[in-house]
C-alpha positions in Angstrom: 15.5 -26.8 -4.0 12.8 -25.3 -1.8 10.4 -26.8 0.7 6.8 -26.2 1.5 5.1 -26.2 4.9 1.4 -27.2 5.1 -0.3 -26.9 8.5 -3.4 -29.1 8.5 -6.2 -29.4 11.1 -9.1 -31.6 10.1 -8.6 -31.0 6.4 -9.9 -34.3 5.0 -12.0 -32.5 2.5 -9.2 -30.5 1.0 -5.8 -32.1 1.8 -5.6 -34.4 -1.3 -6.4 -31.5 -3.6 -3.7 -29.4 -1.9 -1.1 -32.1 -2.2 -2.0 -32.7 -5.9 -1.3 -29.0 -6.5 2.0 -28.9 -4.6 3.1 -32.2 -6.2 3.6 -30.2 -9.4 6.2 -27.9 -7.9 10.0 -28.7 -7.9 10.2 -29.1 -4.2 12.7 -31.0 -1.9 10.3 -31.6 1.0 6.6 -31.3 1.5 6.4 -30.8 5.3 2.9 -31.4 6.6 2.2 -30.5 10.3 -0.8 -32.4 11.5 -2.3 -30.2 14.2 -4.5 -32.2 16.5 -6.6 -33.7 13.8 -9.6 -35.9 14.7 -10.6 -36.8 11.2 -8.9 -38.7 8.4 -6.4 -36.1 7.4 -3.4 -38.2 8.6 -4.6 -41.3 6.8 -5.1 -39.4 3.6 -1.6 -37.9 3.7 -0.1 -41.3 4.3 -2.0 -42.7 1.3 -0.1 -40.4 -1.1 3.0 -42.2 -2.5 5.3 -39.1 -2.6 8.7 -39.6 -0.9 9.0 -35.9 -0.5 6.3 -35.8 2.1 7.6 -35.4 5.7 4.8 -35.6 8.3 5.0 -34.0 11.7 2.2 -35.3 13.8 0.7 -33.7 17.0 -2.2 -35.3 18.8 -3.1 -32.1 20.5 -4.1 -28.8 18.9 -1.2 -26.3 18.7 -3.3 -23.2 18.1 -3.3 -20.9 15.2 0.1 -20.2 13.4 2.2 -22.4 15.7 2.2 -25.3 13.2 3.6 -23.0 10.5 6.5 -22.0 12.9 7.2 -25.6 13.7 7.4 -26.5 10.0 9.7 -23.6 9.5 12.0 -24.8 12.3 12.1 -28.2 10.7 12.9 -26.9 7.3 15.6 -24.7 8.7 17.1 -27.7 10.5 17.1 -29.5 7.1 19.2 -26.6 5.7 16.4 -25.4 3.4 17.1 -22.9 0.6 13.7 -21.3 1.3 10.2 -22.2 2.3 6.7 -21.8 0.9 3.7 -21.8 3.3 0.3 -23.0 2.3 -2.6 -23.9 4.6 -4.2 -27.3 4.3 -7.6 -25.9 3.4 -6.4 -23.7 0.4 -7.7 -26.0 -2.3 -8.1 -23.4 -5.0 -6.4 -23.4 -8.4 -3.3 -21.5 -7.3 -0.4 -23.5 -8.7 0.7 -20.5 -10.8 0.7 -18.3 -7.7 2.9 -20.7 -5.8 5.3 -20.7 -8.7 5.4 -16.9 -8.5 6.2 -17.1 -4.8 9.0 -19.6 -5.5 10.3 -17.4 -8.4 10.4 -14.4 -6.1 12.7 -16.3 -3.7 14.9 -17.3 -6.6 15.2 -13.7 -7.6 16.4 -12.6 -4.2 13.2 -11.8 -2.2 13.4 -12.8 1.4 9.7 -12.5 2.2 7.2 -13.0 -0.7 3.6 -12.3 0.1 0.2 -12.7 -1.5 -2.3 -9.9 -1.8 -5.6 -11.6 -0.9 -7.8 -8.5 -1.2 -7.1 -7.1 -4.7 -9.6 -4.7 -6.4 -12.3 -4.9 -3.7 -14.0 -1.6 -2.9 -16.9 -2.8 -0.7 -16.0 -4.8 2.4 -17.7 -5.8 5.5 -17.2 -3.6 8.6 -15.1 -6.3 10.4 -12.9 -6.8 7.4 -12.3 -3.1 7.0 -11.2 -2.9 10.7 -8.8 -5.7 10.2 -7.4 -4.3 7.0 -7.0 -0.9 8.7 -4.7 -2.4 11.4 -2.8 -4.4 8.8 -2.3 -1.2 6.8 -1.3 0.8 9.9 1.5 -1.7 10.7 2.7 -1.7 7.1 2.7 2.1 7.1 4.7 2.2 10.4 7.3 0.0 8.9 7.5 1.9 5.6 6.1 -1.1 3.7 2.7 0.2 2.6 3.7 1.4 -0.8 5.2 -2.0 -1.5 2.8 -4.3 0.3 -0.4 -2.4 0.7 -2.4 -4.5 3.2 -0.6 -7.7 2.4 0.7 -9.7 5.3 2.1 -13.2 6.1 -1.1 -13.7 8.2 -3.2 -14.3 5.1 -2.6 -16.4 2.0 0.3 -18.4 0.7 3.7 -16.8 1.2 7.4 -17.7 1.3 10.6 -17.0 3.3 14.2 -17.3 2.2 16.8 -19.2 4.2 18.2 -15.8 5.3 14.8 -14.8 6.6 14.4 -18.1 8.5 17.7 -17.5 10.1 16.9 -14.0 11.2 13.2 -14.1 12.2 12.6 -15.9 15.5 10.1 -18.8 15.4 7.8 -17.0 17.8 7.5 -14.2 15.3 6.6 -16.6 12.6 3.9 -17.8 15.0 2.6 -14.2 15.3 2.9 -13.3 11.6 2.8 -9.5 11.8 5.9 -9.7 14.0 7.8 -11.3 11.2 7.3 -8.1 9.2 8.9 -6.1 12.0 11.9 -8.4 12.1 12.2 -8.2 8.3 12.4 -4.4 8.6 14.9 -4.5 11.5 17.1 -6.9 9.4 16.7 -5.0 6.1 15.2 -8.0 4.4 13.8 -7.7 0.9 10.0 -7.9 1.1 7.5 -7.9 -1.8 4.1 -8.9 -3.0 4.7 -11.7 -5.5 1.1 -12.5 -6.5 -2.6 -11.6 -5.9 -5.3 -14.1 -5.1 -8.8 -12.9 -4.3 -9.7 -14.5 -0.9 -12.6 -16.5 -2.4 -10.2 -18.1 -4.9 -8.2 -19.8 -2.1 -11.4 -22.0 -1.7 -11.0 -22.1 2.1 -14.3 -23.2 3.6 -16.5 -20.6 5.2 -16.4 -20.5 9.0 -19.0 -19.5 11.6 -19.5 -15.9 12.8 -17.8 -16.5 16.1 -14.6 -17.7 14.2 -14.7 -14.5 12.1 -14.8 -12.4 15.2 -12.1 -14.3 17.0 -9.8 -14.3 14.0 -10.3 -10.6 13.5 -9.4 -10.0 17.2 -6.4 -12.3 16.7 -5.1 -10.4 13.7 -5.7 -6.9 15.2 -4.0 -8.0 18.4 -1.1 -9.3 16.5 -0.8 -6.0 14.6 -0.9 -4.1 17.8 1.9 -6.3 19.1 3.8 -5.5 15.9 3.3 -1.8 16.4 4.6 -1.9 20.0 7.6 -4.0 18.9 8.3 -1.5 16.1 8.2 1.3 18.6 10.5 -0.6 21.0 7.8 -0.5 23.6 6.5 -3.1 26.0 4.8 -5.7 23.9 1.0 -5.4 24.2 -2.3 -6.5 22.6 -4.3 -3.7 24.2 -6.5 -1.2 22.5 -7.6 1.2 25.2 -9.3 -0.9 27.8 -9.7 -3.9 25.5 -7.1 -6.7 25.1 -7.4 -8.2 21.6 -6.9 -11.8 22.4 -8.9 -13.8 19.9 -7.2 -17.2 19.4 -3.9 -15.9 20.8 -4.2 -17.7 24.2 -4.5 -21.1 22.4 -1.1 -20.7 20.8 1.2 -23.4 22.2 4.4 -21.4 22.6 5.6 -24.1 25.1 5.6 -26.7 22.3 7.2 -24.3 19.9 10.0 -23.5 22.4 10.5 -27.3 23.0 10.9 -27.8 19.2 13.3 -24.9 18.9 15.5 -26.3 21.6 15.3 -29.9 20.3 16.4 -28.8 16.8 19.2 -26.4 18.0 22.8 -27.6 17.6 24.0 -29.1 20.8 
């Protein structure tokens, strides 16, 4: 059976809905990574009488994507068959989409993605810029015809046990890099489902967050392009270093977890 990893940071408004959705899936473990929460998320998770729930609790914030990588490490340690990833704020009616991701793993896909921007012709300028860099990386890797602009950065997705074994945890924590490692290791990558972004029901964030997340994704894609070219890893676009939320990523904690879960 498969596992699911759910990073959660202050998701008291959505976490019970998310858990109600995933409870309908045939899963072995529901791995919830509590990421420096200051609200009632942990109490709400503990109130759910589901023995499949495994909670990993951090009092300090880990930064964007690090919780996903920590959950993946834990699932790999538990000899998972494969892992689904779902953010704790994605409270939309997406059970059918999660089933499609799980089915893709069952059919031999190593990285199953969601297209979160289907059929949209008019996009904001910032979104267009982000999608351009996502598309550039997918084109460089030869994935564009298969994936379009889809990426493990955005939306529910899934990795096989083989992918978890071959993709380093730090690449899972910088999602575009996992695409590069998938290419280098000849993993089977596909889009398993499409969910318009608004149907994920993630709450709207402030403009500053939109700018920072855009910088983060663009910088991550630039890192992916340099890695694909076997160049020195960089986040720089000309004179600008696209940092965004990247400096907040706690790679030190991820490294500690990787060492602690490695066979002695």
